[in-house]
C-alpha positions in Angstrom: -99.6 113.4 -5.4 -97.1 115.2 -3.3 -95.8 118.7 -3.8 -92.7 117.6 -5.7 -94.6 115.3 -8.1 -97.1 118.2 -8.7 -94.3 120.5 -9.5 -92.6 118.1 -12.0 -95.6 116.2 -13.3 -95.0 117.3 -16.9 -91.6 115.6 -16.9 -92.4 112.2 -15.3 -93.0 110.6 -18.7 -89.5 111.3 -19.7 -87.9 109.6 -16.7 -86.5 106.1 -16.7 -87.8 103.5 -14.1 -84.8 104.2 -11.9 -85.2 108.0 -12.1 -89.0 107.7 -11.3 -88.1 105.5 -8.3 -85.8 108.3 -7.0 -88.4 111.0 -7.6 -91.1 109.0 -5.8 -88.8 108.3 -2.9 -87.9 112.0 -2.6 -91.6 113.0 -2.8 -92.5 110.5 -0.1 -89.6 111.3 2.2 -89.1 115.1 1.7 -87.8 115.8 5.2 -85.2 112.9 5.0 -84.3 113.8 1.4 -83.5 117.4 2.5 -80.6 116.0 4.6 -79.1 113.6 2.1 -76.1 114.2 0.0 -76.0 113.1 -3.6 -74.0 110.0 -2.7 -76.3 109.2 0.2 -79.4 109.7 -1.9 -77.9 107.3 -4.5 -77.1 104.7 -1.9 -80.6 105.0 -0.3 -82.2 104.3 -3.7 -79.6 101.7 -5.0 -78.8 103.9 -8.1 -75.8 105.7 -9.3 -75.1 109.4 -8.7 -75.3 109.8 -12.5 -78.9 108.5 -12.5 -79.9 111.2 -10.0 -78.0 113.9 -12.0 -79.8 112.8 -15.2 -83.1 112.9 -13.4 -82.4 116.4 -12.3 -81.6 117.5 -15.9 -84.7 115.8 -17.2 -86.7 117.7 -14.6 -85.3 121.0 -16.1 -82.9 121.6 -13.2 -79.2 122.5 -13.5 -78.3 119.7 -11.1 -78.7 118.1 -7.7 -78.0 121.4 -5.8 -81.0 123.0 -7.5 -83.2 120.0 -6.4 -81.9 120.4 -2.9 -82.8 124.1 -2.9 -86.3 123.3 -4.1 -86.7 120.7 -1.3 -85.6 123.2 1.3 -88.0 125.8 0.1 -90.9 123.6 -0.8 -92.8 124.3 2.4 -92.2 128.0 2.0 -94.5 127.9 -1.0 -97.6 127.3 1.1 -99.8 130.4 1.5 -99.1 131.9 4.9 -102.1 132.9 7.1 -103.0 136.5 6.5 -101.4 136.7 3.0 -103.5 138.1 0.2 -104.7 134.9 -1.5 -105.5 136.6 -4.8 -102.0 138.0 -5.0 -100.5 134.6 -4.2 -102.6 133.0 -7.0 -101.5 135.7 -9.4 -97.9 135.0 -8.6 -98.5 131.2 -8.9 -100.2 131.7 -12.3 -97.3 133.8 -13.6 -94.8 131.2 -12.4 -96.8 128.5 -14.2 -97.0 130.5 -17.4 -93.2 131.1 -17.3 -92.6 127.4 -17.1 -94.6 126.6 -20.2 -92.6 126.0 -23.4 -93.7 128.1 -26.4 -93.9 125.1 -28.7 -96.4 123.3 -26.4 -98.6 126.3 -26.1 -98.6 126.7 -29.9 -99.5 123.0 -30.3 -102.4 123.2 -27.9 -103.7 126.4 -29.4 -103.7 125.3 -33.0 
């Protein structure tokens, strides 16, 4: 899986076929997707702009602009050479824990 699919893997089951198609397209063409507007992205995938907005909401995002921000910063999330790897893992772990929903944690732990 690509970086985008890894990030949103918990939400893929909630997406419609068309929404998954868009997400898979973006994941496979990140550099091109960074440059596309909402309308251009919809045309490229033969879906409506509403489909893309709904996909963003189902992924837990406020909208398309937040998705674009994630796309532009996705490469910045790689561990730079010389950075303290343990500190990076701690930060990643905290980010992961913050993204968990309490009800899911309670279901798993009971």
